[in-house]
C-alpha positions in Angstrom: -11.7 106.7 34.9 -11.5 108.2 31.4 -12.0 111.7 32.8 -9.1 111.1 35.3 -6.8 110.0 32.5 -7.8 113.0 30.4 -7.2 115.4 33.4 -3.8 113.8 34.1 -2.7 114.2 30.5 -3.9 117.8 30.5 -1.9 118.5 33.7 1.2 116.9 32.2 0.8 119.0 29.1 0.5 122.2 31.2 3.5 121.2 33.2 5.5 120.5 30.1 4.5 123.9 28.6 5.6 125.7 31.9 8.9 123.8 31.8 9.6 124.8 28.2 8.6 128.4 28.9 10.8 128.6 32.0 13.7 126.9 30.1 13.4 129.5 27.3 13.4 132.4 29.8 16.5 131.0 31.5 18.4 130.4 28.3 17.3 133.3 26.2 20.6 134.9 25.4 20.3 134.8 21.6 23.1 136.1 19.4 21.4 139.4 18.6 23.9 141.8 17.0 24.3 145.2 18.5 22.6 148.1 16.7 24.4 151.2 15.5 21.8 153.2 17.3 22.6 153.7 21.0 19.0 154.1 22.0 18.2 150.7 20.6 21.0 149.1 22.5 20.0 150.8 25.6 16.4 149.6 25.2 17.5 146.0 24.7 19.7 146.1 27.8 17.0 147.7 30.0 14.6 145.0 28.9 17.1 142.2 29.7 17.9 143.7 33.1 14.4 144.6 34.0 13.8 144.4 37.8 17.5 144.1 38.4 18.2 146.9 40.9 21.9 146.2 41.1 22.5 146.9 37.4 23.6 150.4 36.6 22.9 151.7 33.1 24.1 155.3 32.8 24.2 157.6 29.7 27.2 159.9 29.9 27.4 163.1 27.9 30.8 163.8 26.4 32.4 167.2 25.6 31.2 167.3 22.0 27.6 166.5 22.9 28.0 162.8 22.1 26.6 160.1 24.4 28.3 157.0 25.8 26.3 154.2 27.6 28.0 152.7 30.7 26.7 149.4 32.0 28.0 147.5 35.0 26.8 145.4 38.0 27.0 147.2 41.3 28.9 145.2 43.9 30.8 143.2 41.3 33.0 146.0 40.0 35.2 148.7 41.6 33.5 152.0 41.0 36.7 153.9 41.8 38.5 152.1 38.9 35.5 152.9 36.6 35.7 156.6 37.4 39.5 156.9 37.1 40.3 154.4 34.3 37.1 154.4 32.1 35.1 157.6 32.5 38.0 160.0 32.9 39.8 158.9 29.7 36.5 159.0 27.8 35.7 162.5 28.9 39.2 163.9 28.3 40.2 162.2 25.1 39.4 163.2 21.6 36.5 160.8 21.1 36.0 161.0 17.4 38.2 162.3 14.7 36.8 162.5 11.2 40.2 162.5 9.7 41.3 159.3 11.5 38.0 157.7 11.7 38.4 156.8 15.4 35.7 156.2 17.9 35.4 155.4 21.6 36.1 151.7 21.2 39.5 152.5 19.6 40.6 153.8 23.0 41.2 150.2 24.1 43.3 149.5 21.1 45.3 152.7 21.5 45.9 152.0 25.2 44.2 155.2 26.4 42.2 153.2 28.9 44.3 152.4 31.9 43.0 148.8 32.2 44.9 145.5 31.6 42.0 143.5 30.2 39.7 144.9 27.5 37.9 143.4 24.5 35.6 144.5 21.7 32.3 142.5 21.3 29.5 142.8 18.7 26.6 140.8 20.2 24.1 141.5 22.9 24.7 138.2 24.7 28.4 138.9 25.0 27.6 142.3 26.6 25.2 140.8 29.1 27.6 137.9 30.0 30.5 140.4 30.3 28.5 142.6 32.7 27.6 139.5 34.8 31.3 138.5 34.9 32.4 141.7 36.6 33.1 143.8 33.5 31.9 147.3 32.6 30.4 147.7 29.1 31.0 150.9 27.1 28.6 151.5 24.1 28.7 154.4 21.7 26.3 155.8 19.2 26.9 155.0 15.5 28.9 151.8 16.1 27.8 148.2 16.2 30.2 147.2 18.9 30.9 147.6 22.6 33.9 147.5 24.7 34.2 145.3 27.8 36.7 146.3 30.5 37.4 144.0 33.4 37.2 145.9 36.6 36.5 143.1 39.1 35.9 144.6 42.6 33.8 141.9 44.3 34.6 141.5 48.0 36.3 138.1 48.7 37.6 136.3 51.8 41.3 136.7 52.4 43.8 133.9 52.2 43.6 131.9 55.5 44.7 128.6 56.9 42.5 125.8 55.6 40.2 124.6 58.4 39.8 121.0 57.1 43.5 120.3 56.6 45.5 121.8 59.4 49.2 121.0 59.6 51.9 121.6 62.2 54.6 122.1 59.6 54.0 123.4 56.1 52.4 126.3 54.3 49.5 127.9 56.2 47.7 129.4 53.1 44.5 127.9 51.7 42.3 128.5 48.7 39.4 131.0 48.9 36.3 131.6 46.9 38.0 133.7 44.2 38.9 131.7 41.1 41.8 133.9 40.0 43.3 134.0 43.5 43.3 130.2 43.5 45.0 129.9 40.1 47.6 132.5 41.1 48.4 130.5 44.3 49.2 127.5 42.1 51.2 129.6 39.7 53.3 130.9 42.6 54.3 127.3 43.3 54.8 126.0 39.8 56.5 128.8 37.8 56.4 127.1 34.4 54.7 127.8 31.1 53.9 124.0 30.9 51.2 124.6 33.6 48.0 125.0 31.6 44.7 126.4 32.8 41.8 125.8 30.5 38.6 127.7 31.3 35.0 126.7 30.5 31.5 127.8 31.7 29.0 125.3 33.2 25.4 126.0 34.3 22.7 127.4 32.2 21.7 129.9 34.9 24.7 130.4 37.1 27.3 130.3 34.3 30.0 129.2 36.7 33.5 129.4 35.5 35.5 126.2 35.9 39.2 125.8 35.2 41.1 122.6 34.3 44.6 122.7 35.5 47.4 120.3 34.5 51.1 120.3 33.5 51.6 119.6 29.8 54.1 116.9 29.2 53.6 115.3 32.6 49.9 114.6 32.7 48.5 111.9 30.5 46.7 113.3 27.5 44.0 110.6 27.8 43.2 111.7 31.4 43.1 115.4 30.4 40.8 114.6 27.5 38.5 112.5 29.7 38.2 115.4 32.2 37.3 117.8 29.4 34.8 115.4 28.0 33.0 114.8 31.3 32.9 118.5 32.1 31.5 119.4 28.7 28.8 116.7 29.0 27.4 118.3 32.2 23.9 119.5 31.6 22.5 121.5 34.6 21.2 124.9 35.4 23.4 125.6 38.4 26.9 124.8 39.8 27.3 126.4 43.2 30.1 124.3 44.6 32.7 121.8 43.4 30.6 119.1 45.0 28.0 119.5 42.2 30.7 118.8 39.6 32.0 115.8 41.6 28.7 114.1 41.4 28.4 114.6 37.6 31.9 113.2 36.8 32.3 110.5 39.4 33.2 107.1 38.1 31.1 105.2 40.6 28.3 107.5 41.8 26.7 104.7 43.9 29.9 103.6 45.6 30.6 104.6 49.1 34.3 105.1 48.4 35.3 108.5 46.8 37.1 108.4 43.5 37.8 112.2 43.4 39.9 114.0 45.9 39.1 117.5 47.2 41.4 119.8 49.0 41.8 123.4 50.2 45.6 123.4 50.1 47.6 124.8 47.1 50.7 122.7 48.0 48.6 119.5 47.7 47.3 120.6 44.3 50.8 121.5 43.1 52.3 118.2 44.3 49.4 116.3 42.6 50.0 118.2 39.3 53.6 117.3 39.4 52.6 113.6 39.6 50.5 114.0 36.4 47.1 114.5 38.0 44.5 117.0 36.9 42.9 119.7 39.1 39.4 121.2 38.6 39.0 124.6 40.1 35.5 126.0 40.5 34.7 129.7 41.0 33.0 130.4 44.3 34.5 127.6 46.4 37.8 127.0 48.1 37.7 123.2 47.5 39.6 122.1 44.4 39.0 118.6 42.9 41.9 116.4 41.9 41.7 113.3 39.7 42.6 110.5 39.6 42.2 109.6 43.3 43.3 106.2 44.8 42.7 104.6 48.2 46.3 105.1 49.3 46.2 108.8 48.5 43.5 109.0 51.1 45.9 108.0 53.9 48.5 110.6 52.9 48.8 114.0 54.4 50.6 117.1 53.1 52.6 117.1 56.2 54.1 113.7 55.4 56.4 115.4 52.9 57.6 118.1 55.2 58.9 115.7 58.0 61.7 113.1 57.9 60.7 110.0 55.9 61.1 107.6 58.8 58.8 109.6 61.0 56.2 110.0 58.1 56.4 106.3 57.4 55.7 105.5 61.0 52.8 107.9 61.1 51.3 106.2 58.0 51.5 102.8 59.6 49.7 104.2 62.6 47.0 105.6 60.3 46.6 102.2 58.6 46.3 100.5 62.0 43.7 103.0 63.2 41.7 102.7 59.9 41.3 99.0 60.7 40.4 99.8 64.3 37.9 102.4 63.2 36.3 99.9 60.7 36.4 96.6 62.6 36.7 97.2 66.4 32.9 97.4 67.2 32.0 94.5 64.9 34.9 92.3 66.2 33.9 93.0 69.8 30.3 92.1 69.1 31.2 89.0 67.1 33.7 87.6 69.6 31.5 88.3 72.7 28.4 86.8 71.2 29.7 83.9 69.1 33.4 83.3 69.8 34.0 84.1 73.5 36.5 81.2 73.7 39.0 83.3 71.8 39.6 85.7 74.7 40.9 84.9 78.2 38.4 83.5 80.7 39.0 86.2 83.2 38.2 88.9 80.6 35.0 87.1 79.6 33.9 87.0 83.2 34.6 90.7 83.6 32.6 91.5 80.5 29.7 89.3 81.7 29.7 91.0 85.1 29.7 94.5 83.4 26.7 93.5 81.2 24.8 91.8 84.0 22.3 94.6 84.4 22.1 95.6 80.7 18.6 95.0 79.2 19.8 95.0 75.5 21.9 92.5 73.5 25.5 93.6 72.8 24.8 94.5 69.1 21.9 96.8 70.1 24.0 98.5 72.8 26.9 99.1 70.4 24.5 100.3 67.7 22.9 102.8 70.0 26.2 104.2 71.2 27.6 104.5 67.7 24.5 106.4 66.6 24.8 108.7 69.7 28.5 109.3 69.0 27.8 110.2 65.4 25.1 112.6 66.5 27.5 114.3 69.0 30.1 114.6 66.3 27.6 116.2 63.9 26.4 118.5 66.6 30.0 119.6 67.3 30.5 120.5 63.7 27.3 122.5 63.3 27.7 124.4 66.6 29.9 127.6 66.7 33.6 126.8 67.1 33.7 128.3 70.6 31.3 125.8 72.1 31.2 123.0 69.5 34.2 121.0 70.8 33.2 121.6 74.4 29.6 120.4 73.9 30.8 117.3 72.0 33.4 116.3 74.6 31.2 117.1 77.6 28.2 115.5 76.0 30.1 112.3 75.3 31.5 112.1 78.9 28.2 113.0 80.6 25.9 110.9 78.5 28.3 107.9 78.5 28.7 108.0 82.3 25.0 108.4 82.8 24.1 105.6 80.5 26.5 103.2 82.3 25.2 104.2 85.7 21.6 103.8 84.5 22.3 100.3 83.3 21.3 101.1 79.7 24.8 100.2 78.3 27.8 98.5 79.8 31.2 100.2 80.3 33.1 98.0 77.8 30.7 99.2 75.0 31.5 102.9 75.9 35.2 102.1 75.8 34.9 100.4 72.4 32.8 103.2 70.8 35.1 105.9 72.2 38.2 104.1 70.9 36.5 103.7 67.5 35.7 107.4 67.3 39.2 108.5 68.2 40.6 106.1 65.5 38.3 107.6 62.9 39.8 111.1 63.4 43.3 109.9 62.3 42.2 109.5 58.7 44.0 112.1 56.6 41.3 112.7 54.1 37.9 113.6 55.4 36.0 112.1 52.4 37.7 108.7 53.0 36.3 108.6 56.5 32.7 108.8 55.3 32.6 105.3 53.8 34.3 103.8 56.8 31.7 105.3 59.2 28.9 103.9 57.1 30.4 100.5 56.6 30.9 100.2 60.4 27.2 99.8 60.8 27.0 97.2 58.1 29.7 95.2 59.8 27.9 95.5 63.1 24.7 94.0 61.7 26.6 91.1 60.1 28.7 90.5 63.2 25.6 90.4 65.4 23.9 87.8 63.2 26.8 85.7 61.8 29.8 86.5 64.1 33.3 86.5 62.6 31.9 84.7 59.5 29.7 87.7 58.8 32.7 90.1 59.2 34.8 88.0 56.8 32.0 88.0 54.2 31.6 91.8 54.3 35.4 92.3 54.2 35.6 90.1 51.1 32.9 92.2 49.5 34.6 95.4 50.4 38.0 94.2 48.9 36.4 93.0 45.7 34.6 96.3 45.3 37.6 98.6 45.9 39.9 96.5 43.7 37.3 96.7 40.9 36.9 100.5 41.2 38.6 102.9 38.8 39.2 106.6 39.0 39.5 108.1 35.4 41.0 104.8 34.2 43.4 104.4 37.2 42.9 101.3 39.4 41.6 102.5 42.8 43.8 100.2 44.9 47.0 100.7 42.9 49.9 100.4 43.4 49.0 97.4 45.6 46.4 95.9 43.2 47.7 95.7 40.5 51.1 95.5 42.2 53.5 98.2 41.0 56.6 97.7 43.2 58.4 101.0 42.4 55.4 103.1 43.4 55.2 101.4 46.8 57.8 103.9 47.9 55.1 106.5 48.4 52.0 104.4 49.2 52.2 102.3 52.4 55.4 104.1 53.5 57.3 107.1 52.4 60.8 106.8 51.0 63.2 109.8 51.1 62.8 112.4 48.5 66.1 111.6 46.8 64.8 108.0 46.2 61.5 109.0 44.6 62.7 109.9 41.2 59.9 108.1 39.2 56.5 109.7 38.7 53.5 107.4 39.0 53.1 105.3 35.9 49.3 105.4 35.9 49.0 109.2 35.7 52.3 110.6 34.2 53.2 110.6 30.5 56.5 111.5 28.8 58.6 112.8 31.8 58.2 109.7 33.9 61.6 110.1 35.5 62.3 113.1 37.7 65.9 114.4 38.0 67.5 111.9 40.2 68.2 113.3 43.7 71.6 113.3 45.3 72.0 110.9 48.2 73.0 112.8 51.3 76.2 111.8 53.0 79.5 113.1 54.3 81.4 115.8 52.4 83.8 114.6 49.7 87.5 114.8 50.2 88.7 118.3 49.5 85.2 119.8 50.2 85.3 119.6 54.0 83.9 122.7 55.7 86.5 125.0 57.1 
């Protein structure tokens, strides 16, 4: 026993030593100043980039026999730009003048390099980080500094229509994986110097660039500060997608309901910023996070604001009805059939009984099996190629459903209920809001199969208590309904015309709460009739 404890402690010590060593290797970018000797700088860079076949470290001989070290990452930079805008000016210019005391790094200050973004650095870590961030480093002999020139040439996906938020009317452009392309798409929609984009780096290994985007004077300073604080407190080695950040800054990480919105649409981000919200843009992903996020935002679509208000309001009511159908229809069916059959007409009860005559399982088991099967078909349709995914899911549902009924495994009413529930779940505007409803559907089924309508009422009360207690960056999750803010109901359950919505949300906006009041449309005034 003593030997076992000793060996366990020894193993833990070895593991801790390995962890410390690996952590040191991952984070070893000390602030070593650059040397005035080019060969020393070259040696340090080659040691740091050892076994990195995509790093190019070339020593270029200039006209007067001097050497210049060029360092860049192949595949992240545009080599044509390096040849024309960096190497050519260095080879043709008067590199060093004893009278003026100029050197190669002065070329950036004198504008002789045809590049928009250049900077002078004096530390080895800054050179390494610049090379990893798609810059070319130029180092010269006799000077303790280097020049970084941004020549980003990485291949990125073009601007396409977002697949997860398709609309019939509205812009067809969506974010891509390039951070600067995404920020420029927002700039195109909000042409104001009040639009601020604060950059920070997260991840000890990936060094992922993250941008906080907000409109100064509209966004609440407390929300912006809270976003900054949560992002700076993230301690991890990698950020590969915005979902990583979402888990770190979520208000309720163990809640089924999302408190952070994600979108691929620049118009959705622009509209949210104008309401005082804050956007978090992550390099390498087309999904932008928006905070705060409320339940009623989840039923709103970007297309609601491009169609007439009456039509958009009617569509929102339909979405709310289908949200209830998606959540409660299977459990209500099971609860009423098993415990409260007197609530439905006698002829319908007899039809259900006749349909279930040959079924070997209880109603709750049948419904649960069909729900699991439907979720599996939906997941298969997503993972399969687009050309065959939808066909397989539809054909699979029809064939399997019909075969299950004919084999007597399930009854026809169960198939109808599950199919109706699945169709209703597709009407939810935000995909991340449909996830908790799909999971809670099974919880309601279990309680409906054991307690009937009383079980459904119990779970419903628990859900309402939970979502009314949730907060997203200090904003009540169920606002403006709980707490009740009557002016903001104009854009929650229904959508009022644009000329009526002249107040920004009170929970997110600060300072400029009132928009310029819109002009009510109507007939032309006297003397202004069209000719």
